[in-house]
C-alpha positions in Angstrom: -43.1 -34.3 24.8 -45.6 -31.7 23.7 -49.1 -32.1 22.2 -49.6 -31.2 18.6 -52.4 -28.6 18.7 -54.5 -28.3 15.5 -57.3 -26.4 17.3 -56.7 -24.0 20.1 -58.6 -24.3 23.4 -60.8 -21.3 22.2 -61.6 -23.1 18.9 -62.5 -26.3 20.8 -64.8 -24.2 23.0 -66.4 -22.6 19.9 -67.2 -26.0 18.4 -68.7 -27.1 21.7 -70.8 -24.0 21.9 -72.1 -24.4 18.3 -73.0 -27.9 19.0 -74.8 -27.0 22.2 -76.7 -24.1 20.7 -77.9 -26.2 17.8 -78.3 -29.5 19.7 -75.8 -31.3 17.5 -73.9 -33.2 20.1 -71.5 -35.2 18.1 -68.9 -32.6 17.2 -69.3 -31.2 20.7 -68.6 -34.6 22.3 -65.4 -35.0 20.2 -64.3 -31.5 21.3 -65.1 -32.3 24.9 -62.9 -35.4 24.8 -60.1 -33.4 23.2 -60.3 -30.9 26.1 -60.3 -33.7 28.7 -57.3 -35.3 27.0 -55.4 -32.0 27.1 -56.1 -31.7 30.9 -55.0 -35.3 31.4 -51.8 -34.8 29.4 -51.0 -31.6 31.4 -51.7 -33.4 34.7 -49.3 -36.2 33.8 -46.7 -33.7 32.7 -46.9 -32.0 36.1 -46.6 -35.3 37.8 -43.5 -36.1 35.8 -41.7 -32.8 36.4 -42.7 -32.2 40.0 -40.8 -35.2 41.3 -43.3 -35.5 44.1 -45.2 -38.4 42.5 -46.1 -41.3 44.7 -46.0 -43.5 41.6 -43.0 -44.4 39.5 -42.4 -41.7 36.8 -42.7 -44.4 34.2 -46.4 -44.8 35.1 -46.9 -41.1 34.2 -44.9 -41.4 31.1 -47.0 -44.3 29.9 -50.2 -42.4 30.6 -48.9 -39.3 28.9 -47.8 -41.3 25.8 -51.2 -42.9 25.5 -52.9 -39.6 26.0 -50.7 -38.1 23.3 -51.8 -40.7 20.8 -55.4 -40.5 21.7 -55.3 -36.7 21.3 -53.9 -37.1 17.8 -56.6 -39.5 16.9 -59.4 -37.3 18.3 -58.1 -34.2 16.6 -58.1 -36.0 13.3 -61.6 -37.3 14.0 -62.8 -33.7 14.7 -61.2 -32.4 11.5 -62.8 -35.2 9.5 -66.2 -34.5 11.0 -66.0 -30.8 10.4 -65.0 -31.3 6.8 -67.6 -34.0 6.2 -70.4 -31.7 7.7 -69.0 -28.7 5.8 -68.3 -26.5 8.8 -66.5 -23.2 8.0 -62.9 -24.2 9.0 -61.9 -20.5 9.5 -64.8 -19.4 11.8 -65.8 -22.9 13.0 -69.4 -22.0 12.5 -71.8 -24.9 11.9 -73.1 -24.9 8.3 -76.4 -23.2 7.8 -78.0 -26.2 6.2 -77.2 -28.3 9.3 -78.6 -25.7 11.5 -81.9 -25.6 9.5 -82.1 -29.4 9.5 -81.8 -29.4 13.3 -84.3 -26.6 13.7 -86.8 -28.5 11.6 -86.3 -31.7 13.6 -86.8 -29.7 16.8 -90.0 -28.1 15.6 -91.7 -31.5 14.8 
């Protein structure tokens, strides 16, 4: 089983950075969870293929399957949020209007 990757690791990092720079944590939080899910999925894959697991392989398969489904859900969530907030889907830059709104909120 292999994860369906809509956003590369570099793109996920770009979204996180945009969120941190402009203190808009929600897209960053979703991106962060996607990154963690990828790490968990990779870890489970290593456990399955190494054959050195102390646990039954089925345990790792169950975790990997749940992680696979969660990854799909969170990627779709991220896409929905980016579209809703009108991010540039090619550059993954936060929209200027959202940046200005956040800047105004911080200056108050």
